[in-house]
C-alpha angles and dihedrals in degrees: 000000000000122000136201123241130202102193134065117187106205128201127169148143091242096109122206102263093080127048098248099105092042092051091052090050090049092053090051091049092052094051100035109019092173093061120102116216118212113198106216091178140314094191100090107135110265113275093358100137093170094053089049091049091051094047091049091048091050090051104040099086089060104043118101124247113282138068124342112205115194125174122179098136121160088163094058111156094015130108093283110113127244104226146180121208126197120213139177097022092305097313088123140018124197118211123191147085122321094238103110094275095115100036103091094045092045089053092050089050090058101274136283116306099175132003135185137187111241097233105126106113090205089074098045129080115269114255092021116190126219096238106054109050091154089068099032105036117006099043094048092046091052091049095048090050088055088053091058101261107155117247093240091058090068095065146305121322119259126207103252089216089065096056117115111270124224124266094216107137124234124218118251136201123235117178105308095339134092111217107212139166135218106251101178141006111204124209090269092058096251109150113218115207128207088245129104124196090260089063092065120081111256091230094063115106130222097271126076134163130232123218107203132185114256106238091204102050116039112231094015122119134212122204119217129179123238134185133205111244137178096220137023093247091052089064090075116196098331141063122298144189107222129183100239130214092274095051097257129120116255131190105233144170118203110257092346137087111262088191092059097037095048096032094232129136144172111313096023116133119243120194113200122202139161117279135195121281117234111284096027118118100198121115110259128226103244133236105234118217122186144063 
């Protein structure tokens, strides 16, 4: 049995300088005037599917029931499928390209229960182009779902097991190190790692060291100390590893950009290892930051 929705949570790489996001919202308004559109963000870096997938995953636990519209689509107009995915017994439906963008958030929401390819021309804009599926396919599909159109009316069913998986990396253990990666740098310069507290050995203390590339001398390394802290202010004047608002560890500096100070960015490898506790004089195994 189909259901109506009154909320669309919208994420894209459209930005706000051009009219793209506003046009999609206008199409939705024309088809489903009762629907409220929540803009999660439109500032995903252009074409960065992984960044969009991570932002959507960070947000999904907090969005209301309804339709989730996500468009980061460098393959627009190609053979990649436009899809809609139902989760949680119909409490939510994800609409977007089948390129891995939706996969992490769908998994967090309990996994795909039904999926369809958005191929029914009756639920697309007339005269659709091949370069703006957000306006012509995804936005209309989200709006029609809000109007109570059943998922299966939008196109043929797709086996959820055949949907494109995400390319988000997982941490791995090598000897006494945790090999991690910077997933996200927020506007404050905090560098989120793909590591949760459960990924660190319980025996490790609160102090670690960071081995950083020397920007002056190629191949050289600089070792810096870091401490695990519960808040930014508790870091003090140094470098800290803080459990961020999404439950992941982040490399931070209180009221400064860790990304700029340590010269690390999204995609850089971070090797975590046990350091010396205060008062110990032994040489620590470093945490290596850098490509």
